[in-house]
N, C-alpha and C positions, 0 to 999 in steps of 0.2 A: 617675683623673688624679693623677699623682704630685706631691708637694709640691716647691716649688722648693728647690734646694740651699741649705744654710745658708751665710751669709757668715762670713768670719773676720776678727777684729780682733787685731792683734799689739800687745802692750803691752811696749815695750822700756824697761826700768827698773822692773820689777814690784816694788813695795815695799808696805808696809802702809798708806801714805798715799794719795797721788794715784794711783799705779799701780793699786792695787786698786779705787779708786773708779771709775776709767776702765773697768776690767774689768767691774765690776758694771753700770755704766751701759750699755755697749754690749751686755753679755750680756742685759740686760732687753729690748733691742730685737731679740733673736733671734740675735745674733752668737755664734759659737764664739770662745773667747778663747785665744790662745797667749801664755803668760807667758815673758818673756825677761829674765834678769838674770844678773849675774856668777856667782852661786851659786844652786844649786837647793835649798839646805838648808831654806829656808822655804816652798818651793813646795807641799809636801804639805799644809801647813795652809791655804795659799791655795786649793788645788784643792778641799779639803773645804768651805771656806767658800763657794766659788762653787757647788759642787754642791748645797749645802743651799739655795741661792737659785735652783736650777733652771738654772744656767749650765754648759754644757759647756765644759771648759777642758783645756789640756794644758801641760806643763812643758818648756821648751827652754832650759836654762842656756847662757849664752854671755857672754863678755867683749866688750863692743862695741868695745874698743880693740884687739882681736885680729881683724883683718879675716877671716881664715880661719874662726875660730870663729863669727863673726856670720853669714858667708855660709852656713856649714853649717847653722846654726839656721834661717835663713830657708828654705833648701832643704828641710829636714826638715818645716817647717810646711806649705809648699806641697805636699809629697808626701803628708802625712797628710790635709790638709783640702781640697786641690784648688786653692784660690785664697787670695790675701791681698788683702783688700778694704779694710782700714783699718790704718794703722800709727800708733800713738802713740809718739813718741820723747821719752823723759824720763828718761834715766839721770842719776844724780847726777854733777855736775861736780866735786865735791870731797867727800871723806870728812869725818867729824867732826873729825879732827885736821889737816886740810889747810886752809891759809888762803891767800887771794889775795895778790898782790903789789900794793901801792898804785901808782897810775898814775904817780907821779913816780919810782918805782923799777922800773917794769916795763921789762924788756929783751926782746930777741928770743927768748931761751931760755924765759922765763916765758910769753910769748905762745904760742910753739910748743907748750909743755906744755899750756896751756889748750885750744888748738885740737885736741888729740888727741880731744876730746869732740865737736868739730864735724865732723871728717872722716867718722866713721862714719855720721852723718846723711845725708851725700851718698852714701855707699856703699849705704845702705839704699834710698834713693830710686832709685838707678840699678838696683838689683836688682828692685824691685817695680813700677816704673813701666811697663815694657813690657807686663806682664800687665794692669795697669789700663787702659792705653791700648787694648789689644786688645779689652777688654771694654767700653770706653767708660764707665767709672765707677770710683769708689774715693775714698779719702781719706787725707790725710797731716796729722798734727797734731804740732806741736813745742812742748815746754815750755821756756821760757827765763826769765831773771830780769829784775827791774824795771830793772836798770842798762842794759837794752837801749833804754829810752826816757827814762830819767831819769839825769842825771850823778851817779855815785856813785864819787868818786875812790878811796875806800878799796878798792874791788873790783878796780880796775886791770885785770889780765890777764883776769879773769873777766868784766869788763864788755865787753871786746873780744869774748870768746866769745859772750856773751849777745846783743850787737848783731849779730854775724855770723849767728847762728842765726835771729834775728828777720828780718833782711834776706833770708836764704835762703827762709824760709817765705812771707813776703809776696810775694816775687818769683815763687816757684813758683805762688802763688795767681793772679797775673796771667797766667802762662804757660799754666796748665792748665785754666782755666775752660772754654775752648772744647772741651776733650776730655771734659768731663763729670766731671773729677776735681777734688776740693776739696783745697786746702792751707791750713792756718791755724795760728795761733800763740797760745799761752796765755802771757801775760806775767805772772809771779808775783812779787809783792812781799810777803813775809811768811812766817811759819812755818806750814807745812801740817800740820794736825792729824793725829795718828796716825803721821806719818812719822818716820823715824830721826833726822833733824836736829831735828825738833820735840822728840822725847824727850830728845835730848842737851841742847838749850837749856833745856828745862823742868827738867832735873835740876841745873842750875847757875844758879839765879836770882841769886845773888850776883855772878855774872860777866856774865850776859846780861840781867838784869831779868826782869820778869814776861812770860812767853811769851804768856799770854792776851791781852795788849795788842796783839800783832802777829800773831794767829793767823788762819788761813783754813781754812774747812771744805772738805775735798777733795771732798765730795759736791756742793757748790755749783759747784766748778770743773768737775767731771765733767759736771754738767747743762749748763753753758755750752758745754763741748766738744761735747756732742751737738747743741746748738742751732747752733753754728757749722757743724758738718758737715751737718746736715740742712737748715738754712735757707739757708746759703751766701750770706748777705747782707752779710758783712763778713769781712776777712781775719784779724782778731785780736780778743782780749779782754784787758783789763788788770785785774788784781786787786791792789789796793794797801792793805795793812793797816798800813803803816808811818806813823809820825807825820810830819806835814808840817813 
């Protein structure tokens, strides 16, 4: 009697923090992991790390804001592994040197720029959802910021992005439950340890303060992501390490 085929988890926004924690967490559950990020320069190290933990994984570099590149990566993943059963969407919405436009200064152009990180999420769902619907199962997880649920005027255009991504995820949750497909949202308020933004903030305490005071453990977030997907009893989880 042959073993059932392995399922595939796609990690979009594969980085050293939460992306890799998600990869490890789903890998421990028997998923093959496909890593997607703008550059594959660090993927070799990630693949070695995952292999040492017994996780089968592959590298699929793609810029999510290039629709053709993203579509080709997903096609390549499906061709290599057969199915896409879980997608985690968590690419960085801003680099270390890019800052949001405060809400009182936010104009249509700044909102349009921020939303270039939202539209790829919709493209991903539209590409993978038919297969999940046909199989009657699967999952979609979206990472967004705390400004999606808490007014943070300084984040301006990025708050609009965060709110949009949260609304998309929880609305998908309501729409897809009857198809056996889970959609959920990780709302993150804090600096995710081991991540690139965390390292940047930690390197400039005179500018940002002590990062340990606002830090979040990505392994804890990844554990919750698995719980959301496997238990399917709520559409989102909020992580808030910021001072009240």
